[in-house]
N, C-alpha and C positions, 0 to 999 in steps of 0.2 A: 783282321786281327782282333778287334774288339769283340766280334761275334764268337770267336774261339774262346776268349776269356769268359764271356758271359755263359757260354755253354758248359765250360769246365767248372764253374762255381757250384752248381747243384751236385755235380759228381764229387767234388772235394768235400762239400758239406755232408753228403751221404756217407762217404768213407770215414770222415771224422766221427760221425754219430755211431757207425758200425764199430769202429775201434773202441769207442767209449763203452759200448754195450759188451764187447768182448772182455774188456778189462773189468767191468762191473761183474760179469759172470764169474771171472776168475776169483774175485774177492768174495763173492757169495759162496763159492765152493770152499774157500778157506774157512768161512764162518761155519758151514755145515760140517766139514771134516774135523776141525779142531774141537767142535762141540761133541762130536761122536767120540773122539779120543779121550776127552776129559771125562765124559760120562762113563767110559770104560776104565778110567783111572790109568790110562796109558801115558805116563809122563815121559817115556823115552823118545817120543816123536815130537816133543814140544818145539825143537829147533826148526821144524818144518813150518810152524805157524806163527811164531813170535820173533820179534827183533828186539834189540837192546839199545839203550836202556828202556825197559818196560815199566809202565806205571799203571796202578789200579787206584782210581780216585774215589775213595769213599767220601761221604759228607764231612766226616770229622778228621780224616787223615788220608794220606797217600802212601800206598805200599809201592816199594821200588824193587826192581830186579835188574842187575847189571850183567847177569850171565844165566846160563841154563840151570845151574844148581840153585841159585836164589829164586828163579822163577818157579821151580818145582816147589820150593818152600812156601812161596806166596800162594800158589794155586791150591796146595794141600791145605793151607790154613783157611782159605775161603771155602773149600769143599767140606772141611770139618764142621762148618757152621750149618750145613744143611741137615734137615731132620733125618733120623735113622731110616725111615721108610722111603727116602728119596730114590727114585729110579732113573729119571732122565729129564732133559730139558728139550723142548721143541720150539722152533721159531714160529711166531705168529705172523710177523711182518719184518721185512728188512728193506731199507731204502739206501742206495749207494750214491754218494756224491764224489766225483773225482775232482779234487782241488787243483791238482796239476799232474804232471807225468809221474811223480813219485809219492804223492800224498793223496789219500782218500779217506772218506769218513763213511761209516755205516751206522745208521740209526736203526736199532733193532728192538723188537718187542718179543718176549718169549713167555712160555708157561713151563712151570716145573710140575712133574707128575710123581706120585708115589708108586709103590710096587703094585698097587691095585689098579693103576691106570687113572687115578683121580687127580684132577688138577688141584694143587694146593697153593699155588702162587703164580701171579702174573707180574712180570717186571719189564723194565726197558733199560737199555744202555747205549751209549755212544761209543763206537769203536773207531779208533784212529789207526790207519794202516800206512805203512811205508813200503815202497818197493825196494827190496834188498836182494841183491844177486839175481835180479830179473824176476823175483817172485814177490807177491804181495804178502806181507806179514803184519801181525798185530803189534802195534806200538803202545797203545794205551786203551784202557776201558774205563768208562765213567758211567756207573749205574745211576738211574733216576726213576722217579715215580712214573708209571705207565700213562697216567692221565696227562702228562706233559709230552707225550709222543708227538712227533711232527714228521712230515715228509718234506724232503728237499724239493726245490722247484725243478 
């Protein structure tokens, strides 16, 4: 009986690791997909990527959204701050940490590009995710300086 339990332990650990990788990949897909939609200014699909209440934590203040209409206002306000020649944002690094079955964090580094394809800004942000209706959605974003980027263990 003990031999069976000992033999099952590696199998259980392997399946847990695989399940975490699958969840991590689902979260990374949300990161890529929501970025694409925002760069295209497609605000109608925001409910697929964000959950409420949503917060955007700037150094001086926090922006809140409790519904999709407020979220659209917050994101439009943030995108208005981008220079006129802004084209898109590409991810440089993303590291996922599953905190529990319903909460995850993504530490991300990104570059912004102008319409000529030139990198004009590199930044980083911590994204907090919540599993909502069996889908991972963004709960909070906290930008920070890229030289403070770190990877989870």
